[in-house]
N, C-alpha and C positions, 0 to 999 in steps of 0.2 A: 483573247478567248474570254468567255463569260465565266464568272465565278459561280460554281454550283456545289455547295457543301454536300458531302456524302451522307450526313446524318439526317437530312430532311427528306420529305416527300413532296412531290410536285404535281401540278396540273398542266395540261397542255394550253390552258389559258393564262399561264404564268403566275400562279400563286404557289406559295410554299406553305408547308405545315410541319410543325414539330410537336411530338408527344412529350409532354413535361412529366416530371416525376410525380406530380400531384394528380395526374390523370387528365389535366386540361390539355388543349391543343392550341398552340400559338400559331397565328396565320399572318402572312404578309405577302408582298409581291416580290418577284424575283429580280435579281440584278439585271437580267435581260429586259424585263418590263420597264424598270426605271430608266435604263439607257434609251429604250425606244421612245418613252414619253418625253424625256428631256427634263428640264428644270421643273420640279414639282412645286406648285404654289398653293395647293389646297387639298385636303383630304376630308371627305365626308365620312364620318364614322357611324357604324351601326349603333343602335341603342342597346345598352345593357339590359338583359332580360328578354330580348327578342329571340325567338326560335326560328332557326333557318334549316332548310333542307339542303342537301348537297347540290351545288350548282346554282343556288339562289344568289341574286345580286346582294352584296353585303355592304356596298358603299360605292363611292366614286373617288378617283384620284384625278385631279386636274393639274395640267402642266401648262407651260407657255404655248405648247403646240396643240393640245387636245384634252378632252375629258374622257375618261375611260372607266367603265364599271369594273369592279373586282368582285369575284364570286367566292362563296365559301366552298372549300374542297370537300368538306364533310358536313353532315347535319349535326345540329346541337343548339344549345342555348348560349348566347353571348354573355360571358361573365365579366369581361373587362375590355376596355378600349385604351389605346395608347394616347392619352390626353396630350402628351408632348407634341403630337402632330398638329394640334390646333394652332399652336404658336410657331412651330418649326417644321412644316411639312417637308422641307428640304433635307431633313434627316434621312429620309428614304433614299435620296440621291447619294448621300454620304456613305451609307451602309445599309443596303436593302435587307440584309439578314439580321441585323441588330435592331432595326427600326420596325418592329412588328406593328400590325394594325389593330388586330383584336384577338381575343382568346375565347375559346368555346369550351363548354362542358359537353363532350361528344355524346350523341344519342347512341351511336354504334361505333365503338373503336375499330371494329373490323373494316369500316369504310376506308381507314388509312391504308389498309393492305391493297386497295384498288387503285391507289395513286402511283404515280411514276417514281422510281428511284432516280438517283442522280444520273446514271447511265441512260436510262429511258428518257429523261428530260433532255439531256444533251443531244440525244438522237432526234428529238422533235425540233431542235434548233438547227440540225444539220451540221453539228460540230463533231 
């Protein structure tokens, strides 16, 4: 069974989002996504300062099998990217929820409420 932490919000395109204490939102891809992709060999990171709308492509994750866009679950300004992924993209395979991809300063925190909770995400996977 896929790991799906209860404290995160999810998209049906397999991204997760976590509201941090400082008001930023940390975003990555789910355990299901990394398992589907296989061994990740490259992550194209969004530029800090870029403004994204919910659903916009935010970068690319490449594996030995395929390249796949990942999307921002909510709108906002990119305030940080996980630079560790430049040298060690396989960290996502090791722990998809610890290896975040980017952080946003959200334009509308209420957009988080429109995302799936853990039970809703599990249902999209048919588990």
